[in-house]
ROGU-24974 format. One record per residue: y, z, x of N, C-alpha, C, O in turn. Coordinates in steps of 0.2 Angstrom, whole numbers, plus 5000, padded with zeros to 4 digits. Last residue first. Layout:
% residues N
YZXYZXYZXYZX
...
//
This chain:
% residues 720
504449385102504649345096504149285095504149245090
503849535107503849465108503949425102503549435097
504249685113504249645107504349575109504849555112
503649815121503849745122503749705116503149705113
503849975126503849935120504049865122504649855124
503150105136503550055135503350015129502850015127
503050285137502850225135503350175135503950185133
503350415142503550355146503250285144503250245148
503950525129503450505135503750435138504250415136
504450485114504250545118503750525123503150505121
505650405104505050395109505050465113505550495115
506250325089506150385093505550375098505050345097
506350195085506850255082506750315086507250345087
506450035089506150095091506650155089507250155090
506149895078506649935082506250005083505850025080
505849725074505649795075506149835080506449805084
505949605060506249635066505949705067505749745063
505449455053505349535054505549555061505349525066
506249345043506049365050505949435050506349475047
506949315031506249285033505949295039505449275041
508049395031508149315031507449285034507449235037
507149525037507849505035507849425036507749395042
506149665037506149585036506849575034507149595029
505749785049506149765043506149685043506249655048
504949925055504949855055505349835048505249865043
505150055067505350035060505249955061505549925065
504250185075504450115075504650105068504450135063
504050325086504250305079504550235080504950215083
502850395097503350345096503450335088502950335085
502150485111502250475104502850435102503350435106
501050475125501650475122501650475114501050455111
499950465133500150525132500850535128501250575129
499250335123499250365130499450435129499250475124
500050345108499850295113499850335120500350355122
500250385091500050415098499750355102499250325100
501650385080501150345083500950365090501350375095
502650445073502150485077501550445079500950475080
502850325060503150385064502550425067501950425064
503450175054502850215057503050265062503450255067
504050095040504150145046503450175048503050195044
504449945034503949985036504150035041504350015047
505049835022505249885027504549925028504249945023
504649755012505149725016505349775022505749755026
503049715005503449765008504049725012503849665014
502149625000502449664995502949714998503349744994
500949625013501249595007501549635002501249685000
501649705028501149705022501349665016501949675015
502449595039502449655035501849645030501649595028
502249525056502249515048502149585045501849635048
502849495072502549535067502649515060503149475059
502649435086502749395080502549435073502049415070
501949575093502049495094502049465087501649475083
502149705103502249685096502349605097502849585099
501349815114501549745113501549735106501049745102
501649965122501449935116501749865116502349855117
500850025137501349985134501149965127500549945126
499850085145500450125143501050085140501550095141
498849975145499249995151499950035149500450015152
499049935128498649935134499149945140499749935140
499049895111499149945116498749935122498149935121
499749785099499249805103499449855109500049855110
500149715084500249775088499649785092499149785090
500449625073500349605080500449655085500749645090
500549665060501149685065501049655071501549655075
499349625055499949595053500549605058500949565059
498449705062498449635063499049595061499349555065
498849835057498849815064498849745066499249715070
498449815044499149825046499249815053499749775055
497049785044497549735042498249745044498549705046
496749915049496549865053497049805051497249765055
497149995038497450005044497349945049497749925053
496249945028496949935027497349945034497849915035
494949975033495249905033495949905032496249855035
494650105032494950095038495250025038495650005042
493950095019494550135020494950115026495550105026
492850025023493349995018494050035018494550005018
492250105032492550045035492950005030493349965032
491950215022492350225028492650165031493250155031
492250225005491750205010492150195017492750165017
492450324990492750284996492150275001491650305001
491250224986491950224985492150304985492050334980
489950104986490250164989490950164988491350114989
489450014972489750014978490050084980490250124976
488749974961488550044964488850044971488550064976
489349864955489149924951489049984955489150034952
490749784960490049784961489849854959490149904960
492049714948491749774952491049764954490649734950
493049574950492449604947492149654951491949644957
494849564951494149554954493649594950493749644947
495749524935495649554942494949544945494549504942
496649394927496049444927495949464935496149434939
497549304926497849364926497249424927497349474928
496749164933497249184929497449254931497549274937
495449194944495649154938496149194934496049254933
494449194959495049214955495349174950495449114951
492749184958493349144960493949184955493849194950
491649324963491949274958492649244960493049284962
491049414971491349364974491649304969491749244971
491249594969490949534967491349474969492049474970
491649704982491649684975491349614975491249584980
491349854993491249784991491449764984491449814980
491849984994491449954999491349874999491449845004
493549964987492849994987492449964993492749914997
495150004991494649954991493949984991493850034995
496250094980495750094986495250044985494950034980
497250114971497350064975496850064981497050034987
496650214963497050234968497250184973497350194979
495450094957495750164956496050184963495750174968
495949924957495449974959495850044959496450044960
496849824956496349834951495849884952495449894948
497649824967497949844961497449854956497649894951
496849754977496849834977497149864971497049914969
497149624976496549644973496549724972496249754967
498249614984498349604977497749634973497849654967
497649634996498149684994498249674986498349724983
496849514996496549574996497049634994496849674990
497849414996497349414991497049484991496949504985
498649445008498949445001498449454996498449494991
497749425019497949495017498249495010498149545007
497649285018497049325017497249395015496949425011
498949245021498649225014498049275013497949295007
499149295034499549325028499249305021499249345017
498249225041498149295041498549325035498249365031
498749095039498149105036497949185036497749205031
499949115046499949095039499349105036499349135030
499349145059499749195055499849175048499849215044
498349135070498349095064498749135059498449165054
498249185083498949165081498949125074499349085074
497049225088497149155089497849135085497949075085
497149365084497049345091497249275092497449255098
497349355070497849375074497749355081498249325085
496049315067496549265065497149285069497549245072
495349425071495249365075495749315073495949275078
495749515061495949535068495849465072496249455077
495149455050495949455051496149465058496649435060
493849485052494049415052494849405053495049365057
493949615050493749595056493949525057494149505063
494349615036494749645041494549625048495049615052
493249555030493849525030494349545035494749515038
492349665032492149595034492849555035492949515040
492949765024492949765032492749705035492949685040
492949715011493549715014493449725022493849695025
491849595005491849655009492549665012492649625017
491249504991491849514996491849584999491849634995
489649414989490149464988490749464993490749424998
488649334994489249304990489749344988490249324984
487649414998487549344998488049314993487849274989
487549554998487749525005487749445004487949415009
487349594985487549634990487849604996488449614998
487849484971487349504976487649554981488349554981
488649414963488549484961488049514966487849574965
488749284968489349324969489249394967489649444969
487549204977487649244971488249294971488149344975
486749074985487349114983487349144977487149114972
485649004989485549074988486149114986486149174984
486248874991485748884985485648964984485648984978
487948864995487348874997486848894991487148924986
489248854991488948794991488148804992487748764991
489848974992489548964986489248894985488948874980
489549055008489848995004489548984997488848994997
489549235009489149175009489549115005489849135000
490449335008489949335013489549275014489249265019
492149265005491449285003491049295009491149265014
493749335007493249285010492549315008492349375009
494749364993494549374999493949325001493749284997
495349314981495349384983495149404990495449454993
495049184982495649204980495849274981496449294981
493849164989493749174982494449174978494549174972
493249055001493849104999493849104992493949054988
492148965002492149035005492649085002492549145001
492548854995491848884994491748954997491348994995
493948834998493748864992493048884991492948934987
494248885015494148835010493848865004493648925004
494448985024494848985019494848925014495248915010
493448955034493349015030493849015024493749055019
493948835039493348835035493248895031493048895025
495048885046495148835041494548835036494648835030
494448965056494848995051494948945045494948975039
493648865063493348915059493748955054493548965048
494748785068494248755063493848815059493748805053
495248885077495648855072495248825066495348835060
494148895086494448955082494848925076494748955070
494148775092493548795088493748855083493648855077
495348775099495248725094494648745089494648735083
495148885108495748885103495548835097495648845091
493448935108494048895111494548895106494448915100
492749095106492849025104493448995108493849035110
492649225110492149185113492249115111491949065114
493549325105493749275110493249235113493449195118
493249425096492949435102493249385107493149395113
493749385084494149435087493849445094494149475098
492849275080493549265082493849315086494149305091
491649315076491649295082492449285085492549285091
491749335062491749395067491849375074492049415078
491449215056492149235057492249295061492749305064
490049215055490349175060491149195061491349185067
489849285043489649315050490049285056490249315060
489949225031490549245034490449275041490949285045
488849075031489049145029489649165033489849135038
487848945028488548965029488749035026488749045020
486348925036486648955030487348965032487549005037
485548885046486148855046486548875039487048845038
484648945059484748955052485448935050485948975052
483848845072484448875069484448885061484148845058
482448915080482648865076483348895073483348945071
481749005088482348975091482648915086483048875089
480749065081480549005085481148965088481148915090
481449165075480949185080480749125084480449135089
483049095073482549125070482049145076482149125082
484849115075484249085077483649125075483649185076
486149105063485649145067485149095070485149035068
487149035056487049105055486649135060486849195062
488248925065487648935062487649015061487949055064
490048895063489448925067488848935062488948945056
491048745061490948815060490348835064490048795069
491248615058491748645061491648725061492148765060
490148545053490548595048491148625052491548655048
489748475064489848445058490248485053490548455048
489548565074490148525074490248495068490848485066
489248725076489048675072489548625071490048635067
488648835089489248795086488948735082488448705084
487548885095487748915089488348875085488448885079
487248825107486648845102486948865095486548855090
488448805115487848755114487448765108487248715105
489048925114489348875111488848815110488848775105
488049005121488249025114488548955110488348935105
488048965134487448955130487648965122487348925118
489349005137489148935138488548925133488548875130
489349145135489749105131489549025131489648995126
488349185145488249195138488649145134488449115129
489049155157488449115155488349125148488149075145
490149255155490249185156489649135154489749095150
489349375155489749355149489949285149489849245144
488849365169488449365163488749345157488449305153
490049385175489749325176489149315171489049255168
490349515171490849455169490449395170490549345166
489349585177489349585170489849525168489649495163
489649565191489049545188489049535181488849485178
490849635191490849565193490249535190490249475187
490349765189490849735184490849665185490849625180
489649795200489349785194489749755189489549715185
490649795210490149745210489749735204489649675202
491549895206491749835205491249775206491249725202
491650035201491050005201491149925201490949895196
492750115197492650105204491950065206491750065211
493150135184492750185187492550175195492150215198
493750015182494150075182493750125186494050165189
492549935182493049925187493549985188493650005193
492049985170491650005176492149985182492050025187
492949935161492850005161492550025168492750075171
492749795163493349825164493349895165493649925169
491349785159491549765166492249795168492349825173
491349825146491049865151491249845158491349895162
492149715141492449785141492049825146492349865149
491249605143491849605146492249675146492549695151
490149645136490049635143490749635146490749665152
490749655123490549715126490449705133490549755137
490949515121491549555121491349625125491649655129
489649465120490049435125490649485126490849495132
489149545110488849555116489349525121489449555127
489849495099489949565101489749575108490049605112
489249365099489949375101490149445103490549455107
487949405096488049375102488749375104488949385110
488249455083487949495088488049465095488249505100
488549335075489049385077488849435083489249465087
487349275074487849245078488349295080488649295086
485749355078486349345074486949315078487049335084
484149315081484749325085485349305081485449245079
482649395076483249355074483849375079483949425081
480849365080481549405081482149355079482149295080
480649335062480949355068480649345074480049315074
480749215049480349255053480749275060481149235062
481849225035481549195041481149245045481349305045
481749215018481849265024481549235030480949235030
482449075009481849115012482049165018482549145021
483348995003483249065000482649105003482449155001
483648885010483248875004483048945001482748944996
484448925021484748885015484348875009484648865004
483849095024483949025026484248985020484349015014
484549255027484149205023484349135025484949125026
484849415028484849355032484349315029483749325028
484749505017485449495020485449435025485949415026
483649545010483849475010484549455013484849405011
483749685012483049645013483249565014482849535017
485249725020484849725015484249675016484249635021
486149715031485449745032485049755026484549785026
487349655039487049635032486249655033485849615034
487449695052487849735046487549715040487649755035
485749685057486449675058486749715052486549755049
484349695053484649755057485349735060485649775064
483149685041483749655044484149715047484249765044
482149775038481949715040482549675044482449645049
482149945043482449895040482249825043482149815049
480550045042481250025045481549965041481249945036
479250085040479750115035480550095037480950115035
478650025051478450005044478950035038478950005033
479549975064479350035060479150005053479549975050
480049865070479349895073479149945069478549965069
480849715067480749775065480049805068479549765068
481849645079481249635076480949705074480849745078
483349565086482949615083482349595079482249535077
484149505101483749495095483449565092483449615095
485349435111485049495108484749485102485049455097
485049315124485349335118485049405116484449425118
484349285135485049295136485349315130485949335130
483049275134483349205134484149225134484549175134
482049375133482249355139482649285139482549255144
481549415121481249355124481549335130481349275132
482449525117481649525116481249475120480749485122
483649605123483449535123482649535123482349545128
483649745122483949715117483749635117483749605111
483049795134482749805128483049765122482649745118
483749765146483049785146482749785139482149765139
485149735142484749695147484049705147483649655148
485449835133485549765131485149725136484849675134
485149955140484849935134484849865132484349825131
486149945150485449935152485049925146484549885146
487249965142487149905145486449895147486149835147
487050105138487150045133486949985136486649935133
487050165150486450165147486450105141485950075140
488350155154487850125158487250115154486850065155
488950235144489150165144488550125148488350075146
488350365147488150325140488350255141487950215138
489050375159488350365159488150335152487650295152
490450385155490250335160489450325160489250265159
491050475147490650425143490350375148490050325146
491750555155491150585151490750535148490150545148
492650465160492150485165491550525161490950515163
493350445148492950385151492450415156491850385157
493950565146493450545142493050485145492450485144
494750565158494250615157493750595152493150605153
495650455155495150455160494550505160494050495162
496350385143496050445144495450445149494850425147
497150285139497150295146496850365147497050395152
497250245125497450315127497450325135497850375137
496950105124497450135120497750205122498350215122
495950085133496550045134497150075130497750075132
495050165128495350185134495950145135496450165138
494750105115495050175115495350185122495850215123
494149985119494849985115495150055115495750055116
493050035126493549995129494149995126494750005129
492350105115492550135121493150095125493550125128
492149995106492650045104492850085111493450105111
491249915114491849895112492349945110492949935112
490150015115490549985121491249955119491749975123
489850025102489950085106490350065112490850095113
489549895098490149925095490349985099490950005100
488249885104488849845106489449875104489949875108
487549985097487649995104488149955107488549975111
487549925084487849985085488049995093488550025094
486749805083487449795085487849865086488349865089
485549825078485549785084486249785087486349765092
484749965072485349925072485349885078485349915084
483750075070483650005068484349975067484449945061
483550215073483950175077483950095076484050055080
483650375065483350305065483850255069484450265068
483550545071483850485068483450425068482950415072
482750525059482850585062483150585069482950635072
482150435048482950435050483050505053483550545051
481050375044481050385051481750405053481950395059
480150455030480650405032480850425040480750475042
479250555030479150495025479650435027479450385025
479350665038479150605041478950545036478550505038
479850775032479150765031478850695034478250675033
481150765035480750815039480050805038479650835042
481450655027481550645034481150705038480750685042
481250715014480850665016480850645024480450625027
482250825015481550835015481150775017480650785021
483650775027483350795020482550805021482250795026
484450725036484150785037483750815031483550875031
484850575045484750615039484350675041484050675046
485750445053485450515054485450545047485950555044
485650275059485750325053485450395055484850395057
485650215071485950175065486150225060486650225057
486150255088485850265082486150225076486650205076
486050155102486450195098486150195091485950145088
484950155117485150125110485550175106485450235106
484550215128485150185128485450165122486050145121
482850185125483350215130483950175130484050115131
482550165108482450145115482950175119483450185116
481850185092482250205097482050175104481450155105
481150165080481450105083481950125088482450095089
480450265075481150275074481550215076482150215076
479150205078479250235072480050235070480250225064
479250175092479250125087479350145080479650115076
480150235105479850265099479850215093480350205090
480550265121480350215116479950245111479450285112
482050375123481350355125481150295120481550275115
483350405120483050425127482350395128482150395134
484850345112484150345113483950365120484250345125
486150465109485950405112485150405113484950455116
486650575103486050555100485850485103485350455101
487850595111487350655110486650625108486150655110
488550485108488250485114487750545115487250535118
488950515095488450465096488150465103487550445103
489950615098489350625094488850575095488250595096
490850545106490450595109489850615105489350635107
491250435098490950425104490550485106489950475109
491950515088491350475086490950455092490350455092
492950575094492450615091491850575090491250605091
493750465098493450515103492850555100492350555103
494050415085493650375090493350425095492750415097
494850515080494250495077493750455081493150465081
495950515090495450575090494750555086494250575087
496850415087496350405092495750455092495250445095
497450375072497250435076496750425080496150415078
497950245068498050305064498050375068498450415069
497550155077498350155075498450215071499050235071
496250165076496550185082497350195081497650235084
495450115066495950175064496250205071496550255071
494550025069495050005064495650055064496150035062
493750105077494050045080494650025075495150005078
493150185067493550215073493950165076494550175078
492450095060493050125057493450155062494050155061
491450055069491950005067492550045064493150015065
490850185071491150145076491650095074492250095077
490350215058490850255061491150225067491750235068
489450105056490050115051490550155055491150145054
488550105066488950055066489550065062490150045064
487950245064488250225070488750165069489350175071
488250365052487950295053488350265059488950275060
487950525045488150485051487850415051487250415051
488250525027487850545033488150505039488450455038
488350465014488650525016488250555022487950615021
487950355007487950355014488350415017488750405022
488050354993487450334996487350355003486850365006
489250374986488850434986488250414991487850464993
490250375001489950414995489850364989490250324988
489950335019490250325012489950365007489350395008
489850385032489950315030490250305024490650255023
490750515040490150485036490350425034490950405033
491350525056491450505050490850485047490450455049
491050685065491050605065491150585057491150635053
490950805078491250785072491150705071491250675076
489550905084490150875084490450845078490150865072
488450995086488350915087489050885088489050835091
488651125082488351105088488251035090487951025096
488851075065488851125070488351115076487851095076
489750945061489050955062488951015067489050995073
491050905051490850935057490150955056489950995052
491550745045491050805044490950835051490850805056
492650645036492450675042492050735041492250775037
493150605024492450575026492250605033491650595035
494350665022493850695018493150665021492650705020
495150595031495050665032494450695028494050725031
495150475025494850485032494750555034494250565037
495750505013495050485013494750495020494150515021
497050515018496750575016495950565015495550605016
497350385021497450435026497050495024496650525028
497150315009496750295014496750355020496250375023
498150375001497450384999497050375005496550405006
499250315008499150395008498450405006498150455009
499150185006499150205013498950285013498550305017
499250174992498650154996498550185002498050205004
500550224991499950264988499350244991498850284992
501250124997501250195000500750234997500450275001
500950014989500750014996500750084999500250105002
501650054978500950044977500650044984500150074985
503050064982502650124980501950114980501550164982
503749994996503349974990502950034988502550064992
504350015008504850015002504449994996504749984991
503250135017503550065015504050075010504150125007
502650235030503050225024503350165023503650135028
501450325039501650255037502050265030501850295025
501150425053501350425046501650355044502050325048
499750455063500350415061500450415054500050415050
499250635062499150565062499750525062500350555061
499550765061499250745067499150665068499050645073
499950775048500450785054500150765060500550745064
498750765041499350715040499850715046500050665049
498150885045497850815046498350765046498450725051
498950975038498950975045498650905048498850885053
498650935025499350925027499350935035499750895038
497350975024497550905024498250895026498350835029
497451115026497051075031497251005030497350965035
498251155015498551165022498151125027498451095032
497351125005498051095005498351095012498551045015
496351215008496251145008496851105009496951055013
496951335006496651325012496551245013496751215018
497351334992497851344997497551325004497951285008
496051324986496551274985497051274990497351224993
495351434990495151374993495651314992495751274996
496151534983496151534991495951464993496251444998
495851494970496551494972496551494980496951454983
494451514970494751454968495451444971495551394974
494351654973494051604978494351534977494451494981
494651714961495151714967494951664972495351634976
493451674954494151654952494651654958495051604958
492451714964492451654960493151634958493351584959
492651824972492351764975492351704971492251654973
493051914962493551894967493351834971493651784973
491951954955492451904952492951874957493151814956
490451954962491051984963491551934960491651874963
489251894963489351944958489951984958490052034955
488651744966489151784968489351834962489451804957
486951714970487451714965487951764967487851814969
486651654988486551694982487051684977487651664978
486351484993486651554994486451594988486151564983
486151344993485751384997486051454999486051485004
487651304987487051274989486751324994487051344999
488651364973488451364980487751334982487351344977
489951344962489251324964489151324971489451294975
490851434951490751424958490051404959489551434956
492051434938491351424940491351414948491851384951
493051514926492951494933492251494934491851534932
494151494912493451504914493351484921493651424923
495551544903495251514909494551544910494351594909
496651504890496051544892495751504898495651444898
498351504884497851484889497251524890497351584891
498851484867498751524873498251494878497751464875
499051414855499451404860499451454866499951464870
498151534846498551474846499051474852499351524853
496651604854497251614850497651544850497651504855
495051574854495651544857496251554852496251524847
493551654859494151654854494751634857495051664862
491951604862492651614864493051614858492951594853
490451624870490751634863491451654864491651704866
489651524881490151564880490351564873490351514869
488051494888488451494882488951544882488851604884
487051384897487451444897487951434891488151384890
485451334901485951324896486351394896486051444894
484651254915484851314912485451294907485751244907
483351204926483851194921484051254918483651304918
482251224935482651164936483151154931483551104931
481351324924481351294931481751224931481551184927
482551394913481851374915481851344921482451324923
483651504904483451464910482751454910482351494908
485151544896484451534895484151484900484451424901
486251664895486051614899485251604898484851654898
487751714885486951714886486851654891487251614892
489051744887488751784882487951774884487651824883
489551744905489451714899489151764894488851814896
490851834914490151814913490051784906490451804901
492351734918492051794916491251774915491151724914
491451674930491951724929492351704923492751654924
489851634938490351624932490851684931490551744932
488851534949489151594947489751584942490151534943
487451454953488051444949488251514946487951544943
486551394966486751454963487451444959487951424962
485151314971485851304969486051364964485751374959
484151304986484351334980485051304978485451284982
482551264994483251244993483451274986483151274981
481451315006481651324999482351304999482751335003
480251215015480951245014481151255007481051205003
479051145016479051215016479751245015479751315015
479151005014479251035021479251105022479351135027
479050995001478450985005478551005012478051005015
480151124995479951054996479251055000478951105002
480451224981480151224987479851154989479451124986
481951264973481451214974481151224981481551234985
482951334960482651334966482151284966481851264961
484451414953483951364952483651354959484051354964
485251554947485051514953484451474952483951504950
486651594937485951574938485851544944486251504947
487751744933487551674934486851654934486451704932
487951874930488551834933488351754934488751714935
486851934926487451934921487951884924488351854919
485551824932485951884932486451884927486651824924
484051734936484651744931484951814932484551864932
483251614944483451684945484051694940484551654941
481851504939482551524941482651594941482251634939
480351454948480751494942481451514944481551524950
480451294957480351364956480651394950481151374947
479651144958480251174955480051244954479651264950
478851094973478851134967479551154965479851194969
478850924980478750994980478751024973478550994968
477850774976478450814977478250884978477750904977
477050614980477050684977477650724979478050704984
477350484983476750504979476650574977476350584972
479050434978478550474982477950484979477950494973
480050284978479550324975479050364980478850334985
481750254980481050264984480650314980480850364977
483050254974482450214971481750224975481350194972
484050344977484150274979483550224976483650164977
483450464976483950444971484050374971484250334966
482550464987482250454980482850434975482650394971
483450474997483050414996482750404990482650344987
483950604994484450544993484050484993484250434989
482750704985483050674992483450614990483350584985
483150804972482850744974483150724981483850724981
483350924964483250924971482950864974482550874978
483750934951483050914952482850904960482350894961
484551034939484451024947483750994948483351034947
485751054926485051034929485051014936485550994939
486551144913486451134920485751104922485351114918
487751144901487051124902487051104910487451064912
488651254892488651224899487951214900487551254901
489551274877488951274881489051234887489351184887
490551374868490651324873489951334877489851384880
490951404851490451414857490651354861490751304860
492351494843491851434844491451454850491551494854
493751524834493151564837492551504837492351484832
495451504835494751474834494251514838494351544843
496851544825496451554830495751524829495551514824
498051414820497551464818497151484824496951434828
498651304823499151354821498651424819498951474818
498051224838498051234830498451294829498651334833
497851204851498551184848498551194840499051164837
497151304863497151284856497751274853498251314852
496651264879497251284875497151254868496951204867
495751304893495751284886496351314883496551364884
495251264910495751294906495751264899495751204898
494151294922494251264916494751304912494651364911
493951264939494251304934494351264928494551204928
492751264951492951234946493251284941493051334940
492151234968492551284963492751244957493051184958
490751224978491151194973491451244968491151284966
490951294994490651284988491051244983491651224985
491751245006491051285007490651285000490051285001
492651184994492751225001492251275002492251324999
493051064983492551094987492751124993493151094997
493751074966493851064973493251084977492851134974
494451044950493851044955494051034962494450994963
494951074934495151074941494551084945494151134944
494951024917494551044923494851024930495150974931
495651064902495751044909495351064914495251124915
495651034885495251064891495451024897495450964898
496351074870496451034876496051074881496051134882
496151034853496051084858496051044865495750994865
496450934845496850994844496751044849497051094849
495750814844496250814849496750874847497350874848
495250824827495250794833495850804837496450804835
495350984818495550914819495350894826495350924831
494151074811494551074817494751004819494250964821
493851144795493851084799494351084805494951104804
492951274790493551254792493551194796493151194801
491751334787491851274783492551244785492751194783
491251434795491651454789491851394785492051404779
490751364806490351394801490651414795490351414790
491951224808491651284810491151314805491151284799
491751054812491751104807491551164809490951174812
492650934822492050974821492251024815492851044814
493250794831493350834825492650874824492150844825
493150824849493050784843493250824837493250884838
494450894861493850904856493750844851494250814849
494750834878494950864871494350864867493750844869
495150834895494650824890494950854883495450894884
495550784911495850804905495350784899495150724899
495350834928495050794922495350824916495250884915
495750824945495950854938495750804933495850744933
495250874961495150834955495450864949495350924948
495650854978495750904972495750854966496150814965
495550774988495150834989495250874982494850924982
496350654990495650654991495250714991494650714993
497650684984497550684992496750694993496550724998
496950714969497550724973497350724980496950774982
496350614956496250644962496850654966497250604967
496150614938496550604944496350644950496050694949
495950564921495750594927496150574933496450524933
495850574903496050544909495850584915495550644914
494950604892495650574891495850544897496050484897
493450624883493750614890494450574888494450534885
492950744872493150674873493550664879494050704880
491450844872492150834873492350754873491850714875
490050844861490350824867491050814867491350784862
489550984852489850924852490150904859490350954862
489251124851488651074851488951004851488550954849
490451184852490151184845489551124845489551094840
490651084865491051124861490751124854490651064851
489951064881489851054874490251104870490251164871
489750994897490151044893489951024885489950964884
488650984911488950964905489251014901488951074901
488050944925488450994923488850974917489350934918
486750884935487050884928487450954927487251004929
486250894948486450824945486650824938486750774935
486250974962486450984955486650914952487150884955
485650914974485550984972485650994964485251014961
484850794984485250804977485150874975484550894973
485050795001484650814995485150824989485650854990
486050755011485350725011484950745005484450715004
487250815008487250745011486550715011486450655011
487150894992487150904999487050825002486750784998
488050864978487550844982487650874989488250894991
488250864961488450894967487950884972487350904970
488850764948488350774952488550814959489050784962
489350794931489450784938488850784941488350814939
490250784915489650784919489750774926490250734927
491350764908491350834911490650834915490550884919
490750674894491350694898491250764901491050814898
488950654898489550654893490150674897490050694903
487450564902487850624902488450614897488450564893
486250494903486550504897487050554896487050594891
486250484918485650514914485950534907485750594904
487850454920487250484923486850514918487050564914
489050414914488550364916487850394918487350364918
490250474907489550484905489050434907488550424903
491550474911491350424905490550434904490350394899
491550564921491850584915491650534909491750554903
490750594934490750544929490950554922490550564918
490950644950491050664943491150604939491450554941
490150694964490250634961490350654953489850684950
490450784979490450794972490550724969491050684971
489650844994490150804990489950804983489350824981
489450925010489350935002489850884999490450885001
489750935023489150895021488950905014488450885012
491550945021490950955025490350905023490450845022
491850885006492050935011491450955015490950975012
492450774993491950784999492250835003492850835005
492450694977492650744982492150754987491550754986
492750574966492350594971492750644975493350634977
492750504949493050554954492550574960491950574959
492150394944492850404943493150454948493650444950
490950274950491150344949491850344948492250304950
490150134942490650164947490850234945491050244940
488450194936489050154936489550174941489450224944
486750204938487350234940487950174940487950124943
485550144935485950174929486650194931487050214927
484950104947485250054942485650084937486050044934
484550224952485150194955485450144950486050134950
484050344940483850284944484550254946485050254942
484050514939484450464939484150404943483950414949
483350654929483350604935483750544934483950534928
483050744920483750734922483850684927484350684931
482050764906482050724912482850714914483150684910
482050844895481550854899481550814906481250834911
483450934889483150874890482550884896482650934900
483251084878483551054885483150984886482550984884
483651094861483151094867483451054873483851014872
485051174854484651114855484151124861484351164866
484951324844485151294850484751234852484051234852
//
């Protein structure tokens, strides 16, 4: 029997795009059937808790040979099917087993535990007696370690526990907590050989010709080995039924979308079920969208708020849950280590070993300059959509605290702008949405000194002041509302003076700590469009600038103009294409009625989706110029799915349709259909206390809208 590998760790640079992703609650699975993890092979996977890596290796061997990967698929974002076969091998008797004569089918899902069913069929005319080995490894590394952080010391990998039914691997962290991974098997294997952190399980199988043989596996985190077969094999069937029912219920609660284009339907369906998969219930705290898999399977303020804003057209409950969760963690005191301040909305919340040991400040961490503004923007958009006064009353004090944070803590030098400057040695240097270390950079490639006042943050602030004024007016606080509107007006005047760049017909990136303009041409200025801070003429020029060839790749708008010295189409923030970035810009194009430009932008991105698995936009992709018949270039470690990339399809849909909801009325203005569609049905759209079904059809180059069904007193105004 082959020796077990000594090192099962994964460096982030070694991780290629994942093929399968499943998520349920705060556990998720990344399956890499092409074998990118730690020299893995078909069938290898990583099973994670959202903060600690528990099982990073689960590999299959037939007669000590790796199976051959055939294909894989995900059903409704929660059920994986992977097809494998055998390489040619020779039995101890000397008989040769031909290539592709044994079929292996892996079915996987997560419901409190990972369930996996392996079906084997021997298509030879003779019975096969062979060994099936399962190699397990668990290193229990914190997610920050997996992403590359080096720790001076770690806890202790404990001796494994082995029973007839399985093996339990264990680790005692520096926080004193013991974490375990229990793998239970039905039927029991022939042998289990284990040592700390790893195990080799062997089945000696006889496969009759053309007969199905089943093996069931169950992987539990921080639980005991299941020694009842019903909890393993029957548990798989029960979990399958329960999850299918849960996802179908989710779909019934949401708006249903159907077009006459199969690819668009698949894209919309995948996005809808991805939204279900990405939501996590945190006991005693509420429900929120996690930001993305694999790196960001945790609550992120900015990400969840923007995704909730994007998906009001799908289900306003996503926004309600997000606001309630984030209000619970709203900043209460000044804490430089966590960059917390009263009223501030969190950036990221983790619960792993490194957080518990205060090696990182994410308990939670508040290093975001714009999450607080997005909280106000989302609350305003949600109230206009739902007229939910109970929620508004519940959120009244969090709203006031957000505004007080802006006035008392967000403006570091009392100039009327919001700036950031890192105070935590373990915090983020850059705290806007481009929060990589070089996400804010000057034209020469230098990282400027702070405090930094980002262009889009000031535009968000302008919109947040207006939305707060509107909400406070509803709450009967008219004098405060009027004061905020005056502040917004003064902010707009200063903003145009300091951020508008007449020679480019565009906006600067930011002001540095000395109030010098950072003139790098980046996509951030496009976010200003949806806030309404620009004049009509300025907005038109911004749109034209973003669709010039140095910004627009043919697939989407790059994060940085390729004219700039620091431009790199393979970078994270300095030349790549982000779907959510484009979706926010698209919303601004609709606001200023730049419809031809909006349709062009949408067309490029929707055509790009054909080159990604399940027509799903990843977190980002490379910004290379579109050429010929080749597709967009993948970014190697993008999250997939990632919440605001998933939400972008619905944001684009709403922008194209010109659909807006306020005052118990749906407004539809000069609608456009998704590129590739001639008909779109929307059923069960929830607005205020009403439900409505709409159909959009293109005839002779014009899109018409009809109401199919209406429940409640909602009004529909269609503007040509």
